[in-house]
DSSP file (Angstrom, degrees, kcal/mol; ACC not computed):
  #  RESIDUE AA STRUCTURE BP1 BP2  ACC     N-H-->O    O-->H-N    N-H-->O    O-->H-N    TCO  KAPPA ALPHA  PHI   PSI    X-CA   Y-CA   Z-CA
    1    1 A M              0   0    0      0, 0.0    29,-0.3     0, 0.0     2,-0.2   0.000 360.0 360.0 360.0 139.1   -0.1    0.0    0.0
    2    2 A A        -     0   0    0     27,-0.1     2,-0.4    25,-0.0    27,-0.2  -0.489 360.0-145.9 -78.3 144.7    1.3    3.4   -0.9
    3    3 A E  E     -A   28   0A   0     25,-3.6    25,-3.9    -2,-0.2     2,-0.4  -0.878  10.9-141.9-107.5 140.4    2.4    5.9    1.8
    4    4 A L  E     -Ab  27  69A   0     64,-0.6    66,-1.9    -2,-0.4     2,-0.3  -0.899  18.4-177.3-109.2 134.9    1.9    9.6    1.2
    5    5 A F  E     -Ab  26  70A   0     21,-2.7    21,-3.3    -2,-0.4     2,-0.4  -0.956  12.9-163.1-130.8 143.7    4.5   12.2    2.4
    6    6 A A  E     -Ab  25  71A   0     64,-2.7    66,-3.4    -2,-0.3     2,-0.6  -0.980   8.1-164.3-124.5 116.0    4.3   16.1    2.2
    7    7 A Y  E     -Ab  24  72A   0     17,-2.7    17,-2.5    -2,-0.4     2,-0.3  -0.908  18.9-173.4-100.7 122.9    7.8   17.7    2.6
    8    8 A T  E     +Ab  23  73A   0     64,-2.7    66,-0.6    -2,-0.6     2,-0.3  -0.861  13.9 166.7-124.3 151.0    7.1   21.4    3.3
    9    9 A D  E     -A   22   0A   0     13,-2.0    13,-2.7    -2,-0.3     2,-0.3  -0.988  15.8-155.4-156.9 154.4    9.3   24.5    3.7
   10   10 A G  E     -A   21   0A   0     -2,-0.3     2,-0.3    11,-0.2    11,-0.2  -0.936  10.6-168.1-129.4 155.8    9.1   28.2    3.9
   11   11 A A  E     -A   20   0A   0      9,-2.8     9,-2.5    -2,-0.3     2,-0.3  -0.992   4.8-173.8-142.8 149.0   11.6   30.9    3.1
   12   12 A C  E     -A   19   0A   0     -2,-0.3     2,-0.9     7,-0.2     7,-0.2  -0.995  21.7-146.3-147.3 140.2   11.9   34.6    3.6
   13   13 A S  S    S-     0   0    0      5,-3.0     2,-0.1    -2,-0.3    -2,-0.0  -0.869  92.1  -5.3-104.5 102.2   14.5   37.3    2.4
   14   14 A G  S    S-     0   0    0     -2,-0.9     3,-0.2     3,-0.2    34,-0.1  -0.035  97.8 -90.7  85.0 156.1   14.3   39.5    5.5
   15   15 A N  S    S+     0   0    0      1,-0.5     2,-0.2    32,-0.1    32,-0.2  -0.741 123.7  22.5-142.9  90.4   11.8   38.8    8.2
   16   16 A P  S    S+     0   0    0      0, 0.0    -1,-0.5     0, 0.0    31,-0.2   0.455 111.5  91.2 -81.2 170.0    9.4   40.3    7.3
   17   17 A G  E    S- C   0  46A   0     29,-2.3    29,-2.9    -3,-0.2    -3,-0.2  -0.949  84.3 -25.9 168.5-165.6   10.2   40.7    3.7
   18   18 A P  E     +     0   0A   0      0, 0.0    -5,-3.0     0, 0.0     2,-0.3  -0.461  69.9 179.4 -69.7 145.1    9.4   38.8    0.4
   19   19 A G  E     -AC  12  43A   0     24,-2.7    24,-2.4    -7,-0.2     2,-0.3  -0.921  18.7-165.1-145.6 164.0    8.8   35.1    1.1
   20   20 A G  E     -AC  11  42A   0     -9,-2.5    -9,-2.8    -2,-0.3     2,-0.3  -0.962   7.5-150.3-146.4 163.0    7.9   31.7   -0.6
   21   21 A W  E     -AC  10  41A   0     20,-2.6    20,-1.7    -2,-0.3     2,-0.3  -0.945  10.4-164.0-133.1 156.2    6.8   28.4    0.4
   22   22 A G  E     -AC   9  40A   0    -13,-2.7   -13,-2.0    -2,-0.3     2,-0.4  -0.997   4.2-168.8-144.9 150.0    7.4   25.0   -1.3
   23   23 A V  E     -AC   8  39A   0     16,-2.7    16,-2.4    -2,-0.3     2,-0.5  -1.000   8.6-164.7-139.8 135.4    5.8   21.5   -1.0
   24   24 A L  E     -AC   7  38A   0    -17,-2.5   -17,-2.7    -2,-0.4     2,-0.5  -0.963  15.2-165.3-117.3 106.3    7.1   18.1   -2.4
   25   25 A L  E     -AC   6  37A   0     12,-2.9    12,-2.3    -2,-0.5     2,-0.4  -0.799  13.6-179.8 -89.2 128.8    4.1   15.6   -2.3
   26   26 A R  E     -AC   5  36A   0    -21,-3.3   -21,-2.7    -2,-0.5     2,-0.5  -0.982  23.6-155.8-138.5 125.7    5.3   12.0   -2.8
   27   27 A A  E     -AC   4  35A   0      8,-2.9     7,-3.3    -2,-0.4     8,-1.2  -0.908  26.3-169.0 -92.7 125.7    3.5    8.7   -2.9
   28   28 A M  E     -AC   3  33A   0    -25,-3.9   -25,-3.6    -2,-0.5     2,-0.5  -0.914  28.5-165.1-123.1 142.5    5.8    5.9   -1.9
   29   29 A D  E >  S- C   0  32A   0      3,-2.7     3,-2.2    -2,-0.4     2,-0.5  -0.899  78.2 -59.0-119.4  97.5    5.7    2.1   -2.0
   30   30 A G  T 3  S-     0   0    0     -2,-0.5   -27,-0.1   -29,-0.3     0, 0.0  -0.545 122.0 -17.6  57.8-114.5    8.6    1.2    0.2
   31   31 A D  T 3  S+     0   0    0     -2,-0.5     2,-0.6    -3,-0.1    -1,-0.3   0.386 117.8 100.3 -96.5   4.1   11.6    2.9   -1.5
   32   32 A T  E <   -C   29   0A   0     -3,-2.2    -3,-2.7     1,-0.0     2,-0.5  -0.804  69.7-136.1 -98.4 127.4    9.8    3.3   -4.8
   33   33 A V  E     +C   28   0A   0     -2,-0.6    -5,-0.2    -5,-0.2     3,-0.1  -0.660  23.6 177.7 -75.8 121.7    8.4    6.7   -5.8
   34   34 A L  E     -     0   0A   0     -7,-3.3     2,-0.3    -2,-0.5    -6,-0.2   0.840  67.4  -3.6 -95.9 -36.3    4.9    6.0   -7.3
   35   35 A K  E     -C   27   0A   0     -8,-1.2    -8,-2.9     2,-0.0    -1,-0.4  -0.986  62.0-166.8-159.8 143.1    3.8    9.7   -7.9
   36   36 A E  E     +C   26   0A   0     -2,-0.3     2,-0.4   -10,-0.2   -10,-0.2  -1.000   5.4 179.1-140.5 139.7    5.3   13.1   -7.2
   37   37 A R  E     -C   25   0A   0    -12,-2.3   -12,-2.9    -2,-0.4     2,-0.4  -0.999  12.0-154.4-136.9 139.0    3.9   16.6   -7.3
   38   38 A E  E     -C   24   0A   0     -2,-0.4     2,-0.3   -14,-0.2   -14,-0.2  -0.924  10.7-174.5-118.2 145.9    5.6   19.9   -6.5
   39   39 A L  E     +C   23   0A   0    -16,-2.4   -16,-2.7    -2,-0.4     2,-0.3  -0.972   7.3 168.8-134.3 145.6    3.8   23.1   -5.3
   40   40 A K  E     +C   22   0A   0     -2,-0.3     2,-0.3   -18,-0.2   -18,-0.2  -0.992   4.4 153.1-157.3 156.2    5.1   26.6   -4.7
   41   41 A G  E     -C   21   0A   0    -20,-1.7   -20,-2.6    -2,-0.3     2,-0.3  -0.961  12.3-169.4-167.3 174.7    4.0   30.1   -4.0
   42   42 A G  E     -C   20   0A   0     -2,-0.3     2,-0.3   -22,-0.3   -22,-0.3  -0.978  11.9-136.6-164.1 176.8    5.0   33.4   -2.4
   43   43 A E  E     -C   19   0A   0    -24,-2.4   -24,-2.7    -2,-0.3     3,-0.2  -0.989  21.9-127.2-145.4 155.6    4.1   36.8   -1.2
   44   44 A A  E    S+     0   0A   0     -2,-0.3     2,-0.4     1,-0.3    -1,-0.1   0.838 100.1  25.6 -72.2 -32.1    5.7   40.2   -1.4
   45   45 A A  E    S+     0   0A   0    -27,-0.1    -1,-0.3   -29,-0.1     2,-0.2  -0.894  88.2 109.1-137.0 103.3    5.5   41.0    2.3
   46   46 A T  E     -C   17   0A   0    -29,-2.9   -29,-2.3    -2,-0.4     2,-0.3  -0.858  53.7-103.9-156.8-175.2    5.4   38.1    4.8
   47   47 A T     >  -     0   0    0     -2,-0.2     4,-2.3   -31,-0.2     5,-0.2  -0.881  29.8-112.6-123.7 159.0    7.5   36.2    7.5
   48   48 A N  H  > S+     0   0    0     -2,-0.3     4,-2.5     1,-0.2     5,-0.2   0.894 118.3  52.5 -53.2 -43.2    9.3   33.0    7.6
   49   49 A N  H  > S+     0   0    0      1,-0.2     4,-2.3     2,-0.2    -1,-0.2   0.912 108.5  50.7 -64.9 -40.7    6.7   31.5   10.1
   50   50 A Q  H  > S+     0   0    0      1,-0.2     4,-2.7     2,-0.2    -1,-0.2   0.917 111.3  48.4 -65.0 -40.1    3.8   32.5    7.8
   51   51 A M  H  X S+     0   0    0     -4,-2.3     4,-2.4     2,-0.2    -1,-0.2   0.901 109.0  53.7 -69.1 -40.1    5.5   30.9    4.8
   52   52 A E  H  X S+     0   0    0     -4,-2.5     4,-1.7    -5,-0.2    -1,-0.2   0.927 111.8  44.2 -56.4 -44.6    6.1   27.7    6.9
   53   53 A L  H  X S+     0   0    0     -4,-2.3     4,-2.8     2,-0.2     5,-0.2   0.932 110.6  55.7 -68.3 -44.2    2.4   27.5    7.7
   54   54 A M  H  X S+     0   0    0     -4,-2.7     4,-3.1     1,-0.2     5,-0.3   0.894 105.2  53.0 -56.5 -40.3    1.4   28.3    4.1
   55   55 A A  H  X S+     0   0    0     -4,-2.4     4,-2.3     1,-0.2    -1,-0.2   0.944 111.6  44.1 -61.5 -45.2    3.5   25.3    3.0
   56   56 A A  H  X S+     0   0    0     -4,-1.7     4,-1.8     2,-0.2    -2,-0.2   0.922 116.3  47.4 -65.6 -44.2    1.8   23.0    5.3
   57   57 A I  H  X S+     0   0    0     -4,-2.8     4,-2.9     1,-0.2     5,-0.2   0.937 111.8  50.7 -60.1 -47.6   -1.7   24.4    4.4
   58   58 A S  H  X S+     0   0    0     -4,-3.1     4,-1.7    -5,-0.2    -1,-0.2   0.915 108.1  52.6 -58.6 -46.6   -1.0   24.2    0.8
   59   59 A A  H  < S+     0   0    0     -4,-2.3     4,-0.5    -5,-0.3    -1,-0.2   0.922 115.3  40.1 -57.0 -44.5    0.1   20.6    1.1
   60   60 A L  H >< S+     0   0    0     -4,-1.8     3,-0.8     1,-0.2    -2,-0.2   0.855 114.1  51.8 -73.0 -36.6   -3.1   19.6    2.8
   61   61 A E  H 3< S+     0   0    0     -4,-2.9    -1,-0.2     1,-0.2    -2,-0.2   0.721  99.8  64.8 -72.4 -19.7   -5.4   21.6    0.8
   62   62 A A  T 3< S+     0   0    0     -4,-1.7     2,-0.5    -5,-0.2    -1,-0.2   0.671  80.9  94.3 -76.3 -18.2   -3.9   20.2   -2.4
   63   63 A L    <   -     0   0    0     -3,-0.8     4,-0.1    -4,-0.5    -3,-0.0  -0.640  63.9-157.1 -80.3 124.8   -5.3   16.7   -1.6
   64   64 A E  S    S+     0   0    0     -2,-0.5    -1,-0.2     2,-0.1    -4,-0.0   0.723  72.2  29.3 -76.0 -22.0   -8.6   16.2   -3.2
   65   65 A R  S    S-     0   0    0      1,-0.0    52,-0.0     0, 0.0     2,-0.0  -0.878 103.2 -74.6-129.7 167.6   -9.9   13.5   -0.9
   66   66 A P        -     0   0    0      0, 0.0     2,-0.3     0, 0.0    52,-0.2  -0.376  61.9-179.1 -60.7 139.5   -9.3   12.6    2.7
   67   67 A S        -     0   0    0     50,-0.1    52,-2.7    -4,-0.1     2,-0.5  -0.918  33.6-127.9-139.9 159.7   -5.9   11.1    3.1
   68   68 A T  E     + d   0 119A   0     -2,-0.3   -64,-0.6    50,-0.2     2,-0.3  -0.972  49.4 149.2-106.6 124.1   -3.5    9.5    5.5
   69   69 A L  E     -bd   4 120A   0     50,-2.5    52,-2.1    -2,-0.5     2,-0.5  -0.958  47.9-121.1-152.7 169.1   -0.1   11.1    5.3
   70   70 A T  E     -bd   5 121A   0    -66,-1.9   -64,-2.7    -2,-0.3     2,-0.6  -0.959  23.0-155.8-113.1 115.6    3.1   12.2    6.9
   71   71 A V  E     -bd   6 122A   0     50,-2.5    52,-2.9    -2,-0.5     2,-0.6  -0.857  10.3-160.8 -96.9 125.5    3.9   16.0    6.8
   72   72 A V  E     +bd   7 123A   0    -66,-3.4   -64,-2.7    -2,-0.6     2,-0.3  -0.917  18.2 167.2-104.8 118.5    7.6   16.5    7.2
   73   73 A T  E     -bd   8 124A   0     50,-2.4    52,-2.0    -2,-0.6   -64,-0.1  -0.940  39.3-150.7-132.9 151.8    8.7   20.0    8.2
   74   74 A D  S    S+     0   0    0    -66,-0.6     2,-0.7    -2,-0.3    53,-0.4   0.277  74.4 100.4-100.4  11.2   11.9   21.7    9.4
   75   75 A S     >  -     0   0    0      1,-0.2     4,-2.4   -67,-0.1     5,-0.2  -0.869  50.3-172.2-101.9 108.7    9.8   24.2   11.3
   76   76 A A  H  > S+     0   0    0     -2,-0.7     4,-3.1     1,-0.2     5,-0.4   0.860  88.4  62.1 -62.7 -36.4    9.5   23.5   15.0
   77   77 A Y  H  > S+     0   0    0      2,-0.2     4,-1.9     1,-0.2    -1,-0.2   0.931 108.7  40.2 -54.8 -46.6    7.0   26.3   15.2
   78   78 A V  H  > S+     0   0    0      2,-0.2     4,-2.9     3,-0.2     5,-0.3   0.972 119.5  44.8 -67.4 -52.1    4.6   24.5   12.8
   79   79 A K  H  X S+     0   0    0     -4,-2.4     4,-2.0     1,-0.2     5,-0.2   0.942 118.1  42.4 -59.8 -50.7    5.2   21.0   14.3
   80   80 A N  H  X>S+     0   0    0     -4,-3.1     5,-1.8     1,-0.2     4,-1.0   0.886 116.6  50.6 -65.5 -39.6    4.9   22.2   17.9
   81   81 A G  I  <>S+     0   0    0     -4,-1.9     5,-2.9    -5,-0.4     3,-0.2   0.933 114.1  40.2 -59.3 -52.5    1.9   24.4   17.1
   82   82 A V  I  <5S+     0   0    0     -4,-2.9    -2,-0.2     1,-0.2    -1,-0.2   0.763 122.5  40.1 -81.4 -25.8   -0.2   21.9   15.2
   83   83 A T  I  <5S-     0   0    0     -4,-2.0    -1,-0.2    -5,-0.3    -2,-0.2   0.513 136.3  -0.8-102.3  -1.9    0.5   19.0   17.6
   84   84 A G  I >X5S+     0   0    0     -4,-1.0     3,-1.2    -3,-0.2     4,-0.8   0.440 122.0  48.5-143.0 -66.2    0.4   20.8   20.9
   85   85 A W  I >><S+     0   0    0     -5,-1.8     4,-2.2     1,-0.2     3,-0.6   0.867  99.6  70.4 -56.9 -38.2   -0.2   24.6   21.3
   86   86 A I  H 3><S+     0   0    0     -5,-2.9     4,-2.5    -6,-0.3    -1,-0.2   0.793  91.7  57.9 -48.1 -37.7   -3.3   24.6   19.0
   87   87 A F  H <> S+     0   0    0     -3,-1.2     4,-2.0     1,-0.2    -1,-0.2   0.914 110.6  41.7 -69.7 -43.1   -5.4   22.6   21.5
   88   88 A G  H <X S+     0   0    0     -4,-0.8     4,-2.3    -3,-0.6     7,-0.2   0.906 112.3  55.1 -70.2 -37.8   -5.0   25.2   24.2
   89   89 A W  H  <>S+     0   0    0     -4,-2.2     5,-4.7     1,-0.2     6,-0.9   0.910 110.4  45.9 -52.4 -48.0   -5.4   28.1   21.8
   90   90 A K  H ><5S+     0   0    0     -4,-2.5     3,-1.4     3,-0.2    -1,-0.2   0.900 112.1  50.6 -67.7 -41.9   -8.7   26.7   20.6
   91   91 A R  H 3<5S+     0   0    0     -4,-2.0    -2,-0.2     1,-0.2    -1,-0.2   0.875 112.7  48.0 -58.6 -37.4   -9.8   26.1   24.2
   92   92 A N  T 3<5S-     0   0    0     -4,-2.3    -1,-0.2     3,-0.3    -2,-0.2   0.138 125.7 -98.6 -96.3  17.8   -8.9   29.7   25.1
   93   93 A G  T < 5S-     0   0    0     -3,-1.4    -3,-0.2     1,-0.2    -2,-0.1   0.859  81.3 -51.2  70.6  36.2  -10.6   31.3   22.1
   94   94 A W  S   <S+     0   0    0     -5,-4.7     8,-1.5     1,-0.3     2,-0.4   0.914 108.6 128.9  63.2  47.0   -7.4   31.6   20.1
   95   95 A K  B     -E  101   0B   0     -6,-0.9    -1,-0.3    -7,-0.2    -3,-0.3  -0.959  58.6-118.3-125.5 149.0   -5.5   33.3   22.9
   96   96 A T    >   -     0   0    0      4,-3.7     3,-1.9    -2,-0.4     6,-0.1  -0.124  39.0 -93.7 -75.7 179.1   -2.2   32.3   24.2
   97   97 A S  T 3  S+     0   0    0      1,-0.3    -1,-0.1     2,-0.1    -2,-0.0   0.749 131.0  58.2 -66.2 -17.8   -1.7   31.2   27.9
   98   98 A N  T 3  S-     0   0    0      2,-0.1    -1,-0.3     3,-0.0    -2,-0.0   0.336 121.8-112.8 -89.2   9.3   -0.8   34.8   28.5
   99   99 A K  S <  S+     0   0    0     -3,-1.9    -2,-0.1     1,-0.3     3,-0.0   0.639  75.3 133.5  67.9  18.3   -4.2   35.7   27.2
  100  100 A K        -     0   0    0      1,-0.1    -4,-3.7     3,-0.0    -1,-0.3  -0.601  67.3 -91.3 -87.8 155.9   -2.7   37.5   24.0
  101  101 A P  B     -E   95   0B   0      0, 0.0     2,-0.2     0, 0.0    -6,-0.2  -0.455  46.5-105.7 -65.6 142.8   -4.0   36.8   20.6
  102  102 A V    >   -     0   0    0     -8,-1.5     3,-1.1    -2,-0.1     2,-0.1  -0.515  36.6-117.9 -70.7 131.1   -2.3   34.0   18.8
  103  103 A K  T 3  S+     0   0    0     -2,-0.2     5,-0.1     1,-0.2    -1,-0.1  -0.442  97.3  15.0 -68.6 142.2    0.1   35.3   16.1
  104  104 A N  T >> S+     0   0    0     -2,-0.1     4,-2.3     3,-0.1     3,-0.6   0.830  80.3 162.9  67.7  29.1   -0.8   34.3   12.5
  105  105 A V  H <>  +     0   0    0     -3,-1.1     4,-2.9     1,-0.3     5,-0.3   0.869  66.8  54.4 -52.3 -45.7   -4.3   33.2   13.9
  106  106 A E  H 3> S+     0   0    0      1,-0.2     4,-2.1     2,-0.2    -1,-0.3   0.916 111.1  46.2 -57.6 -40.8   -5.9   33.1   10.4
  107  107 A L  H <> S+     0   0    0     -3,-0.6     4,-2.4     1,-0.2    -1,-0.2   0.893 111.1  49.9 -66.1 -41.9   -3.2   30.8    9.1
  108  108 A W  H  X S+     0   0    0     -4,-2.3     4,-2.6     2,-0.2    -1,-0.2   0.890 111.5  50.7 -65.9 -35.4   -3.4   28.5   12.1
  109  109 A Q  H  X S+     0   0    0     -4,-2.9     4,-2.3    -5,-0.2    -2,-0.2   0.900 111.4  48.1 -64.8 -38.4   -7.3   28.3   11.7
  110  110 A R  H  X S+     0   0    0     -4,-2.1     4,-2.3    -5,-0.3    -2,-0.2   0.889 111.4  48.7 -69.7 -37.2   -6.8   27.4    8.1
  111  111 A L  H  X S+     0   0    0     -4,-2.4     4,-3.0     2,-0.2    -2,-0.2   0.893 111.6  51.8 -66.4 -41.7   -4.2   24.8    8.9
  112  112 A D  H  X S+     0   0    0     -4,-2.6     4,-1.4     1,-0.2    -2,-0.2   0.920 112.7  43.4 -60.3 -44.9   -6.6   23.4   11.6
  113  113 A A  H  < S+     0   0    0     -4,-2.3     4,-0.5     2,-0.2    -2,-0.2   0.887 114.8  49.8 -69.7 -37.4   -9.5   23.2    9.1
  114  114 A A  H >< S+     0   0    0     -4,-2.3     3,-1.1     1,-0.2     4,-0.3   0.940 113.2  48.5 -65.2 -45.7   -7.1   21.7    6.3
  115  115 A Q  H >< S+     0   0    0     -4,-3.0     3,-1.6     1,-0.2    -1,-0.2   0.807  97.2  68.5 -66.0 -28.2   -5.8   19.1    8.8
  116  116 A S  T 3< S+     0   0    0     -4,-1.4    -1,-0.2     1,-0.3    -2,-0.2   0.710  93.3  58.9 -68.8 -16.2   -9.2   18.0   10.0
  117  117 A R  T <  S+     0   0    0     -3,-1.1    -1,-0.3    -4,-0.5     2,-0.2   0.676 110.0  47.2 -80.5 -20.4  -10.1   16.4    6.6
  118  118 A H  S <  S-     0   0    0     -3,-1.6     2,-0.7    -4,-0.3   -50,-0.2  -0.657  80.8-116.0-123.2 171.9   -7.0   14.0    6.9
  119  119 A T  E     -d   68   0A   0    -52,-2.7   -50,-2.5    -2,-0.2     2,-0.4  -0.943  47.5-173.3-107.9 110.4   -5.2   11.7    9.2
  120  120 A V  E     -d   69   0A   0     -2,-0.7     2,-0.5   -52,-0.2   -50,-0.2  -0.900  24.4-165.0-121.0 135.1   -1.8   13.4    9.6
  121  121 A T  E     -d   70   0A   0    -52,-2.1   -50,-2.5    -2,-0.4     2,-0.5  -0.960  22.2-145.4-106.5 125.8    1.4   12.4   11.3
  122  122 A W  E     -d   71   0A   0     -2,-0.5     2,-0.4   -52,-0.2   -50,-0.2  -0.823  17.6-175.0-100.1 131.9    3.7   15.4   11.9
  123  123 A Q  E     -d   72   0A   0    -52,-2.9   -50,-2.4    -2,-0.5     2,-0.4  -0.991  12.4-150.2-129.1 129.6    7.5   14.8   11.6
  124  124 A W  E     -d   73   0A   0     -2,-0.4     2,-0.3   -52,-0.2   -50,-0.2  -0.843  15.3-176.9-101.6 136.2   10.2   17.4   12.3
  125  125 A V        -     0   0    0    -52,-2.0     2,-0.3    -2,-0.4   -49,-0.0  -0.954  35.9-101.1-125.2 148.7   13.6   17.3   10.4
  126  126 A K    >   -     0   0    0     -2,-0.3     3,-0.7     3,-0.1     5,-0.3  -0.511  44.1-125.7 -65.6 130.5   16.7   19.5   10.8
  127  127 A G  T 3  S+     0   0    0    -53,-0.4    -1,-0.1    -2,-0.3     8,-0.1  -0.434  84.7  14.9 -78.2 152.2   16.7   22.1    8.0
  128  128 A H  T 3  S+     0   0    0     -2,-0.1    -1,-0.2     3,-0.1    -2,-0.0   0.852  90.3 118.2  57.9  34.6   19.6   22.5    5.8
  129  129 A A  S <  S-     0   0    0     -3,-0.7    -1,-0.1     2,-0.1    -2,-0.1   0.072  93.2 -90.6-121.8  24.3   21.1   19.3    6.9
  130  130 A G  S    S+     0   0    0      1,-0.3    -3,-0.1     2,-0.1     3,-0.1   0.573  70.0 152.4  83.1  10.4   21.2   17.4    3.7
  131  131 A H     >  -     0   0    0     -5,-0.3     4,-2.7     1,-0.2     3,-0.4  -0.670  41.0-144.6 -72.4 110.9   17.8   15.7    3.8
  132  132 A P  H  > S+     0   0    0      0, 0.0     4,-1.9     0, 0.0    -1,-0.2   0.828  93.0  43.8 -55.6 -42.2   17.1   15.5    0.1
  133  133 A E  H  > S+     0   0    0      2,-0.2     4,-2.0     1,-0.2     5,-0.1   0.834 114.3  49.5 -74.5 -31.9   13.3   16.1    0.2
  134  134 A N  H  > S+     0   0    0     -3,-0.4     4,-2.1     2,-0.2    -1,-0.2   0.843 109.6  52.4 -67.6 -35.4   13.6   18.9    2.6
  135  135 A E  H  X S+     0   0    0     -4,-2.7     4,-2.1     2,-0.2    -2,-0.2   0.916 108.6  50.6 -66.8 -39.7   16.3   20.4    0.4
  136  136 A R  H  X S+     0   0    0     -4,-1.9     4,-2.2    -5,-0.2    -2,-0.2   0.908 108.3  52.2 -66.2 -39.7   13.9   20.1   -2.6
  137  137 A A  H  X S+     0   0    0     -4,-2.0     4,-2.2     1,-0.2  -128,-0.2   0.868 109.7  50.5 -60.2 -37.9   11.1   21.9   -0.6
  138  138 A D  H  X S+     0   0    0     -4,-2.1     4,-2.2     2,-0.2    -1,-0.2   0.873 107.9  51.1 -69.1 -34.6   13.5   24.6    0.2
  139  139 A E  H  X S+     0   0    0     -4,-2.1     4,-2.1     2,-0.2    -2,-0.2   0.914 112.0  47.7 -64.4 -41.4   14.4   25.0   -3.5
  140  140 A L  H  X S+     0   0    0     -4,-2.2     4,-2.7     2,-0.2  -119,-0.2   0.906 110.7  52.0 -65.9 -40.3   10.7   25.2   -4.3
  141  141 A A  H  X S+     0   0    0     -4,-2.2     4,-1.5     1,-0.2    -1,-0.2   0.940 110.5  47.5 -64.0 -41.9   10.2   27.8   -1.5
  142  142 A R  H  X S+     0   0    0     -4,-2.2     4,-1.6     1,-0.2    -1,-0.2   0.871 112.0  50.8 -69.2 -36.0   13.0   30.0   -2.9
  143  143 A A  H  < S+     0   0    0     -4,-2.1    -1,-0.2     1,-0.2    -2,-0.2   0.877 109.1  51.6 -65.7 -38.5   11.5   29.6   -6.4
  144  144 A G  H  < S+     0   0    0     -4,-2.7    -2,-0.2     1,-0.2    -1,-0.2   0.829 112.5  45.8 -64.4 -32.7    8.1   30.7   -4.9
  145  145 A M  H >X S+     0   0    0     -4,-1.5     3,-2.4    -5,-0.2     4,-0.8   0.764  91.9  86.0 -83.1 -29.2    9.8   33.8   -3.4
  146  146 A A  G >< S+     0   0    0     -4,-1.6     3,-1.2     1,-0.3    -1,-0.2   0.825  82.1  55.2 -45.3 -49.5   11.8   34.7   -6.5
  147  147 A P  G 34 S+     0   0    0      0, 0.0    -1,-0.3     0, 0.0    -2,-0.1   0.640 109.7  49.1 -67.9  -7.8    9.2   36.8   -8.3
  148  148 A F  G <4 S+     0   0    0     -3,-2.4    -2,-0.2  -105,-0.1     2,-0.1   0.486  89.5  97.9-105.0  -9.3    8.8   39.0   -5.2
  149  149 A K    <<        0   0    0     -3,-1.2  -105,-0.0    -4,-0.8  -130,-0.0  -0.460 360.0 360.0 -76.9 152.7   12.4   39.7   -4.6
  150  150 A D              0   0    0     -2,-0.1    -1,-0.1  -132,-0.0    -4,-0.1   0.506 360.0 360.0 -56.7 360.0   14.1   43.0   -5.9
């Protein structure tokens, strides 16, 4: 049976500044790649965290039917947020434990909605450490950012 993976990354030139996100979607049967799809996009004025979130959102929203997949990210912010912090934020009306509004709340709500359609396992990998699929997601994020750079 095929396993589905989404390798996601965000990039920003300046923080805030122009940014991009990239996704490598891959269906695998053991070590064999069955199908692959690449996604990318960007914005003129954004932050690295926003682009990391957009990569994960875009991966999940690109799937046409409910799926079981592993999302691989080098963003501890995204992984920790979606697997831990988000439960308290939702309980507290999208406020942090300090009663402050959650940063990037619209993106977190969109990620929460996108994830709810799927069965998702979240995995963190160290960025820029030679992980081939993460490196490809980074290349896509930089390509997504390119039209918005000077």
